[in-house]
C-alpha positions as CSV (number, residue, x, y, z in Angstrom):
1,M,3.0,-28.7,15.3
2,Q,3.0,-25.3,16.9
3,K,3.6,-22.2,14.6
4,A,6.2,-19.7,15.8
5,K,4.8,-16.3,16.7
6,Y,6.7,-13.2,15.9
7,T,6.0,-9.6,16.8
8,A,6.6,-7.1,14.0
9,A,9.8,-6.0,15.8
10,G,10.9,-9.5,16.4
11,L,10.3,-10.4,12.7
12,A,12.2,-7.4,11.5
13,F,15.1,-8.2,13.8
14,A,15.2,-11.9,12.6
15,M,15.1,-10.8,9.0
16,A,17.8,-8.2,9.6
17,I,20.1,-10.8,11.2
18,A,19.4,-13.4,8.4
19,G,20.0,-11.0,5.6
20,A,22.3,-8.4,7.1
21,S,25.4,-8.0,5.0
22,G,26.3,-4.3,5.5
23,P,27.9,-2.2,2.8
24,S,30.6,-3.7,0.7
25,A,34.2,-2.3,0.8
26,G,33.5,-0.8,-2.7
27,E,30.3,0.9,-1.5
28,I,32.2,2.4,1.5
29,E,35.0,3.6,-0.7
30,E,32.6,5.1,-3.2
31,K,30.7,6.9,-0.4
32,Q,34.1,8.3,0.9
33,M,35.0,9.5,-2.6
34,A,31.6,11.1,-3.1
35,E,32.2,13.1,0.1
36,H,35.8,14.0,-0.8
37,S,36.2,17.7,-1.3
38,Y,37.9,17.5,-4.7
39,V,35.1,15.5,-6.5
40,G,33.5,17.6,-9.2
41,M,34.4,19.5,-12.4
42,W,37.7,21.2,-12.9
43,V,38.2,23.5,-15.9
44,T,41.1,25.5,-17.5
45,D,40.5,29.2,-17.6
46,D,40.0,29.1,-21.4
47,G,37.5,26.2,-21.0
48,H,39.4,23.9,-23.4
49,V,40.1,21.2,-20.8
50,R,37.2,20.0,-18.6
51,H,38.3,17.4,-16.1
52,E,35.6,15.7,-14.0
53,L,36.5,13.8,-10.9
54,L,33.7,11.3,-10.3
55,P,32.7,10.0,-6.9
56,N,33.5,6.4,-7.8
57,G,37.2,7.1,-8.2
58,R,37.1,7.5,-11.9
59,Y,37.7,10.6,-14.0
60,D,36.5,11.8,-17.4
61,E,38.4,14.5,-19.3
62,A,37.1,16.5,-22.3
63,R,39.3,18.5,-24.5
64,G,37.9,21.1,-26.9
65,N,35.0,19.5,-28.8
66,R,36.2,16.0,-27.9
67,Q,34.1,14.6,-25.1
68,S,35.7,11.8,-22.9
69,A,39.1,12.3,-24.5
70,Y,40.7,10.6,-21.5
71,R,39.1,8.4,-18.9
72,G,40.6,6.4,-16.1
73,R,40.9,6.1,-12.3
74,Y,42.4,8.4,-9.8
75,E,43.4,8.4,-6.1
76,V,43.9,11.4,-3.9
77,T,46.4,11.4,-1.0
78,G,46.4,14.6,0.9
79,T,46.6,17.3,-1.8
80,H,48.3,15.0,-4.4
81,I,46.4,13.2,-7.1
82,E,47.5,10.2,-9.2
83,Y,45.8,9.3,-12.5
84,W,45.8,5.9,-14.3
85,D,44.3,6.4,-17.8
86,D,42.4,3.5,-19.4
87,T,44.9,3.6,-22.3
88,G,47.8,2.9,-20.0
89,F,49.5,6.3,-19.3
90,T,49.8,7.8,-15.9
91,A,49.8,11.4,-14.7
92,D,49.7,13.3,-11.5
93,G,48.8,16.7,-10.1
94,D,48.5,18.8,-6.9
95,F,45.6,20.7,-5.4
96,V,47.0,24.1,-4.5
97,D,43.9,25.1,-2.6
98,A,40.2,24.1,-2.6
99,N,39.7,25.7,-6.0
100,T,42.9,25.2,-7.9
101,L,44.4,22.1,-9.4
102,H,47.8,22.0,-11.1
103,H,47.9,19.0,-13.5
104,G,50.1,18.3,-16.6
105,G,51.4,21.8,-16.9
106,M,47.8,23.2,-16.7
107,I,46.0,25.1,-14.1
108,L,42.4,24.0,-13.6
109,R,39.8,25.7,-11.4
110,R,36.7,24.2,-9.7
111,R,33.4,24.9,-11.4
């Protein structure tokens, strides 16, 4: 029986075809969110509310000394943001410009 001979490039190509599965839809969405211009920390002028938009489509909001007071998922469409909190309530907001978010009667600024 004759053994197959592969060049390094041929072996790499064969392995890539056999195991190639590309990024998942979730990985693609997370990469897009990470590159979204609104990802990051948003804070009220008095520092009481600290609202972090995470690159995986989740948010974590601290209030005063209470870390992670609210957590959930979010989606941004244009300059509008929709929130779905893990406890069941919903909220929304609008980005006025690259550094200002109006949300729940509050004005938050990018940090």
